[in-house]
N, C-alpha and C positions, 0 to 999 in steps of 0.2 A: 722655234716652237712657241706658239702663242698660248697664253693662259689667261683666264679671267677670274675676277673676284666678285661674287654676288654678296652684297652687304659689306661695303668697303669703309663705312664710317663709324662702326663700333670700334672699340679698342682693339679687338683682335683683327678686324678687317683692316684697319689703318696700319697695324703692325705688319700684316701680310703685304700690303702695298709697299711699305718701306723696304722690306726684305727683297721683294721681287724686283723693285726698281734697280737694285744693285746686283741682281743675279745675272751671271754671264751666260747662262744656258737657256734662258727663256725670255720672251718679250711679253710685257703686260698689255693685254688687249682691253676688253671692256671692264669697267668697274661700275658697280651700281649702288644706288642709295635711294630709299623711299623718301627720306626727309630732305635730301639735298640735291635731288636730280636737277641738272642744268647748271650746277656750279662746278668750278674747278675744285678738285679735292684739296688743292693748296689753299683755297679759301676757308676750308673747314679745319685743316691741319697745315698751318704755314710752314712747318718743318719739312713737308713733303715737296721737294723741288721738282715739280712736274706740271705740265699743262693738261694732263688727262682730265676729261670732263666726266662727272658722275652722271649716270644715265638711269632711266627706269629699266626694269627687267624685261628683256626681249630674248626669250630662250631660243628662238629660231636663229636669230643673228649671232648670239653668243655661241651656240653650238656650231654654226657654220665656220666661225673663225678660230675656235679654241680647240686645242688637243686635250686640255684638262681644265676643269672648273673647280674653284674653291667656293664652297657655300658657307658663308659666315652669318647665317640668319639665326634668330632665336629658336629655342627648342619648340617643336611642333610646327613652326613655320617652315622648316627645312624640308620635311619629308616629301611634299608634293613637288617642290622644285627639283629635289634630287631625283625623284622618280621619273620626271619628265626628261631630265638630262640623261639618265641611264637608258631610257627607252630610245634616245637618239644616238646611243653608242658612245657617249662621252665618258672619259675617266673623270671621277668626281671624288673630291675630298670634302667631307662634311664635318664642320667644326662644332655642330650642335650635338646633343645627346641622342638624336632620333634613331641612330643606327648602331649605337654602342652596345645596347642590351639585346641579347639573343632571344629573350622571352618577352613578347609584346605585352603580356599581362603584367609583368614586373614594371615595364616602362609605363604603362597606363596607370598603375598604382602610384608610382613615385612622381610622375610628371603631370598627372591629372589631365591627360589628353588621350583621345583615341588614336591608335596607330593605324594609318590608312595605307601604309606601304609594307605590310608584313612580308610580302613575297621577296623583298630585297634584303631582309635580315640575314638569310642564309648566305647571300653573296657578299655582304659587308665584311671586311677584314678589320679587326681592331688595330688601330694605327700606332702601335708602340714598336718602333723599329728594332729596338734591342731584343725584343721577344719574338716578333713576327716578321722580321725583315724579309725572309724568302717569300712568304705569302704576300706581302705588300708588293713585291716586285711584279707579281703576276695579277694584281688586283685591278678591278675596274671601279670599285667603290670602297673607299677607306673611311672608317669612322674614327676621326681624330679624338684621342682620349681627353678626358677632363684634366685640369691642372693638378688638383689634389691626387687623383688616381695615378697620374704619371709619377709624382714624387714618391708615393707610397709603394706602388708596385715595383718600381726600380729599387727601392730600399729593401723590400722583403723577398723579391724573386729568388735570389741565390739561396736563401735560407729555406724557402718552401720547396724548391726543386731538389735540393740536396737533403731534404728531410732532417734538417738540423734543429728545427723548433717544433714545439707542440702546436697543434692546430687551434687549441682552445686558448682563450685569454689574451689574444693579441689586442693591444691598446695603442691608439695613435692620437697624439696631441699635435695639431697642425695650426699654423698661423699664416695668414695671407694678407698681402697688401690690398688696398681698397679697389684697385682696378679689376680685381677678380669678380667684383659684384656687377661689372658692366658700367656703361656710360650713363644709363638712365638714373636720374637723381631719386634717392630715397632718403627718408629721415635718418636711418642708421648710418648712411654714408655721407651725410651732410657734414661739412667741415667742423662746426662746433661740437657735433656729437662724437666724432671719432678722434679729433685732435687731442693729444695728451691723454689717451685712454686706450684700453684694450678690453675686448669682451668676447665671450663665447656666443655662438649663434647656432640655431638648428641642432641643439644638443640632443634632442630626442630622436633625431633622424635626418641626416643630410642626404640629399638625393644622389650624391656620388657614392654612397655606401654600396648599393647593389652592383655598381660597376666594378668597384674594388673587389667585392666578394666573388663576383662572377669570375674575374681573371685569376684571383688567387686560388679559387676552388679548382679551376681548370689545371693549374700547375700542380696542385696537391693530389688531384684525382679523387677528392672527397670534399664535402661541404665545409667551407670556412666562414665563420662569422667573426666580425671585428667590432670593437668599440672605437668609434671615431668622433672626436670633438674638435671642430674647427673654431678658430678665433680670428677676429678682424683686428689688425694693428694699423697704426697711423703711418703707413708707407704707401707710396704709389703702386709699387710692384714688388713681387718676390714672394716665395713661399718657403717655409721651413717646417718639416714634418719630423717629429720625434716618435719613433715606433718602439714599443716595448713588447718583448716576447720571451717565452720560457724555453730554454735549451732542453733538448731531449736527454742530454748527458753532458759531462764536462768536455770542453774542447780547448785545445791550446789556442791562444790568441793568434799565433802565426798561421794556424790552419784555417781559421775563419777568414783571415785576410786573404789567404791563398784562394779560398773558394770564390771570394768576390773578384779578385784579380783575374782568375781564370774565366769566370762567368762573363765579365765585361772586357775581355782581352781585345775583341774586335769591335768594341763600341766606342767610337771616337768622341762622343759627347758625354760619357759617364766617367767621372774621375773618382777613384777610391783614394781617400786621404790616408796618410800614414798613421800608425797607432798613436793615440793621444791628440790627434788633430781633428777638428770638427768644422763643418761648413758655416760660413757667414752669408747672409743674404746679399750683402754688398759685393761679394765676390762672383756672383752669378748674374746680376741684373744686366740686361741688354745682351745676354749671351744665350746660346742654345745648350749650355752645359748643365748637367746635374752633378753636384758634388756630394759625396757620401762619406760620413764618418761613423766609426763603430766603437762601442765600448762593451766589455764583457765582464760579468761578475760570476765566476764559477761557483762561489759559495752559495749564491742565491739561485744559480742556474738561470741567470737573467742576461739577456743581450739587449742593447739599446742601439738602434740604427737611426742616424739623423741624416736627412737629405735636404738639399736646398736647390731651388731652381727659380727662374723667372717665369711667373705664371702666364705672361703674354708671349714668351718666346718658346722655351722648351715645353711649357705647359699649354701651348696653343699654336701660335702662328709659325714659330720656328720649327716645331715638330711637324706641322703641316707641310712645310717646304722640304724638310728631311724626307717625309713620305713621298712628296712629289718627285724628288730626285730619284728615289728607288723605282717609282712607277714608270718614270721616263727613261730609265737606264743611264742616269747621270751619276757622277760621283756623289755619294751620300752627303759629303761635307760641302758641296758646291753652294756658294752664296751665303754660307752660315758661319764662316770663320772671320 
């Protein structure tokens, strides 16, 4: 089965190429780049040991040779490409935010762009396999989640679905490596600005907030609002999210851990740590794993859930391949261990 990658030279695109080159179930076909067309991708990323040539986008050719196409283009640049691929009957995994939000008005508010493919929003399945695995298996269009939402939804889903926490007052403090900002140079990601420093950004409203609130609200069956503050840290990759919530009542620690163990019993990439253990970023980088640690204070009716993952793998490209495996009827873990 041949698959292609549109937008192969951003950080997520290159990570996709790396994973797919070692995947035993598919063959990598076309890889495209607007900036580096005509070059070998190994000239852009020497660690990628392949002679594949970066090409300009030719949707007719890509569609004719590919059973599935990954689209790793910037937000708002994806929707027309995805629309054309879907009209040709291709399975598509979109790594942008263009099909994550079910309400086009919310998308247009947060991403400052007109949504031109609203008709596909009802078809798109939110690509979090631990929550929507069965729907992903039958999907033609999967909207791959954002990196922060993946870490936070996985951390909070068992609490929301089991009605363990109050819907009000959920606070999330998250920290991400610099690759989460993409490959394009900006002042804030310039080495002298971020090295030996740490700072919050988009404190008054990060555009991943509506994505998280949408999915958590679906689970709760009612509207959930969160307070979310992201921080940039001087690391290449990795995310750690600390989530604070109020318990509805006192719970035994072992019962909370049992809820999490049961919820993720069939989730090969989610690891619930033992009581008193908490995740480190260094333990998840270059992997498709999400590690979760839990602390409970019944006196304050407070629960703290800390999750960690690699923003380029489980937060983006690895999760996309996990979704591909489900869509193509392959073992969910194939190519990701």
